[in-house]
C-alpha positions in Angstrom: -19.9 4.6 -2.4 -17.0 6.0 -0.4 -13.7 7.4 -1.6 -10.6 5.4 -0.4 -7.1 6.9 -0.2 -4.6 4.0 -0.4 -1.3 5.3 1.1 2.0 3.4 1.0 4.1 3.5 4.2 6.8 5.9 4.2 10.6 5.2 3.6 12.5 3.0 6.0 16.2 1.8 6.0 15.6 -1.9 5.6 15.6 -1.6 1.9 19.3 -0.5 2.0 20.1 -4.1 3.3 19.2 -5.6 0.1 16.8 -7.9 1.6 13.1 -8.4 1.1 11.3 -7.2 4.3 7.9 -8.6 3.8 6.0 -9.0 7.0 9.2 -8.9 9.3 8.6 -6.8 12.6 10.8 -4.0 13.8 11.1 -2.1 10.4 10.8 1.5 11.4 10.7 4.8 9.3 13.9 6.6 8.9 14.3 10.4 9.1 13.3 10.9 5.5 10.3 8.7 6.0 9.3 10.6 9.0 9.4 13.8 6.8 7.2 12.0 4.1 4.7 11.1 6.9 4.6 14.9 7.9 4.1 15.8 4.3 1.0 13.7 4.1 -0.3 15.7 7.2 0.2 18.8 5.4 -1.5 17.7 2.4 -4.4 16.0 4.1 -4.9 17.7 7.3 -7.9 19.8 5.8 -9.6 16.7 4.1 -12.8 15.4 5.5 -11.2 12.0 6.5 -13.6 9.8 8.5 -11.4 6.9 9.5 -7.7 5.8 9.1 -7.0 2.2 8.7 -3.5 0.6 8.7 -1.6 -2.4 8.2 -0.2 -3.5 11.6 3.3 -3.4 10.8 5.4 -0.7 12.3 6.3 1.3 9.3 2.7 1.5 8.2 1.5 2.5 11.7 4.3 5.2 12.0 3.2 6.6 8.6 -0.4 6.7 9.8 -0.1 8.1 13.3 1.0 11.7 12.5 -2.0 12.2 10.1 -4.3 10.5 12.6 -3.0 12.8 15.3 -3.6 15.9 13.2 -7.1 14.9 12.5 -7.9 13.7 16.0 -8.7 10.1 14.8 -7.4 6.7 16.0 -5.3 4.4 13.9 -7.1 1.3 13.4 -5.0 -1.8 12.6 -6.5 -4.3 10.0 -4.6 -7.5 9.2 -6.0 -7.7 5.7 -3.9 -4.5 4.8 -0.6 -6.3 5.5 2.1 -6.8 2.9 2.0 -9.6 0.6 3.0 -12.9 2.6 6.3 -13.7 0.9 6.8 -16.9 2.8 10.3 -18.3 2.5 11.4 -15.3 0.7 10.9 -13.0 3.6 14.2 -11.5 4.9 16.1 -13.2 2.1 18.8 -11.2 0.0 17.2 -9.8 -3.4 20.4 -10.7 -5.2 19.8 -14.3 -4.5 16.1 -14.2 -5.3 16.9 -12.6 -8.7 18.5 -15.8 -9.8 15.5 -18.0 -9.1 13.2 -19.1 -11.9 10.2 -18.0 -9.9 11.6 -14.6 -9.9 10.9 -14.4 -13.7 7.4 -15.7 -13.1 6.9 -13.0 -10.4 7.7 -10.2 -12.8 6.4 -11.5 -16.2 3.5 -13.7 -15.3 2.5 -12.9 -11.7 -1.0 -14.6 -12.0 0.9 -17.9 -11.9 3.1 -17.0 -9.0 3.1 -18.3 -5.5 5.6 -17.6 -3.0 7.0 -20.8 -1.1 5.0 -21.3 2.0 3.3 -17.9 1.4 0.6 -16.3 -0.8 -0.2 -16.2 -4.5 -0.7 -12.7 -6.0 -4.2 -13.7 -6.8 -4.7 -14.4 -3.3 -3.0 -11.2 -2.1 -5.2 -9.2 -4.5 -8.5 -10.9 -3.4 -7.6 -10.3 0.4 -7.0 -6.4 -0.3 -9.9 -5.9 -2.5 -12.2 -7.7 -0.1 -11.0 -5.6 2.8 -11.5 -2.4 0.8 -15.1 -3.5 0.1 -15.7 -4.4 3.7 -14.4 -1.0 4.8 -16.7 0.6 2.1 -19.5 -1.2 3.8 -18.8 0.4 7.1 -19.0 4.0 5.6 -21.6 6.3 4.2 -21.7 6.8 0.3 -19.8 10.2 0.5 -17.2 9.3 3.0 -13.5 9.5 2.6 -11.2 7.2 4.5 -7.6 6.1 4.6 -5.8 2.8 4.2 -2.0 2.8 4.9 -0.6 -0.4 3.4 2.3 -1.6 1.2 3.4 -1.5 -2.5 2.3 -4.7 -3.9 -1.2 -4.7 -2.3 -1.9 -1.1 -3.5 -0.7 -1.9 -7.0 -2.9 -5.1 -6.8 -5.9 -3.1 -5.8 -5.5 -0.4 -8.4 -5.1 -3.1 -11.1 -8.2 -4.8 -9.9 -10.4 -1.6 -9.9 -9.0 -0.5 -13.2 -9.9 -3.9 -14.7 -6.2 -4.7 -15.6 -5.3 -8.3 -16.0 -3.3 -9.4 -12.9 -0.3 -10.2 -15.2 0.0 -6.4 -15.8 0.0 -5.2 -12.3 3.7 -4.8 -12.2 3.4 -2.1 -14.7 2.1 0.1 -12.0 4.5 2.2 -9.6 3.6 2.9 -6.0 6.3 5.1 -4.2 6.8 5.3 -0.5 4.2 7.7 1.2 2.2 8.2 -2.2 -1.5 8.5 -2.4 -3.7 6.4 -4.6 -7.3 7.5 -4.6 -10.3 5.2 -5.7 -13.9 6.3 -5.8 -16.1 3.1 -5.8 -19.6 3.9 -7.0 -22.6 1.8 -7.6 -21.9 2.1 -11.4 -18.3 1.2 -11.2 -15.0 2.3 -9.8 -12.9 5.4 -10.8 -9.1 5.9 -10.3 -8.7 9.6 -9.1 -5.1 9.6 -8.3 -2.2 7.1 -8.8 1.0 7.3 -6.9 0.7 10.9 -5.9 3.7 12.1 -3.8 2.9 15.1 -1.8 6.5 15.7 -1.0 7.6 15.9 -4.5 8.8 19.1 -5.7 10.4 20.0 -9.1 14.0 20.9 -8.8 15.1 24.2 -10.3 17.4 23.9 -13.3 
């Protein structure tokens, strides 16, 4: 079965507003985010990537395009790679969400959490993992392909293929423009890389 690189979109300025972006349109990469997207190009331009799929949100597409251009591949939008549907929480201030009882469920018992008028984490995990399996079915066993998505869907996918209980998925960290690599074989799945940041460099003391 193929190897999939799950890449979180790069940095944007919406997080500085203190609100939950969710699926809001019009959230674009900032200057640092564009640099992070370029670091992905430098890391993966020599990789034998066969296809690049992306969430249709702008911040994901803008992360995918520089790599696609370098590899002479199209970016293929896939709705199933979208961010979790946070429903009524989308666009709300985080400081207000922190005070809600549901926030504690989201953090401590996510298998029981459903966002008002939105998805449950179980549904989001099923969606992203079914999409990965569908895309694997479109490729040859030794193919390598990229999926540009969002933090929670990537965390949920990593937890699923590691065999982690859903209630533990919040222990996984996925940074902007990081790479999480999964090999999905007939005998099981293997996590090859988790939250690898190609732009990270140790600072000299």
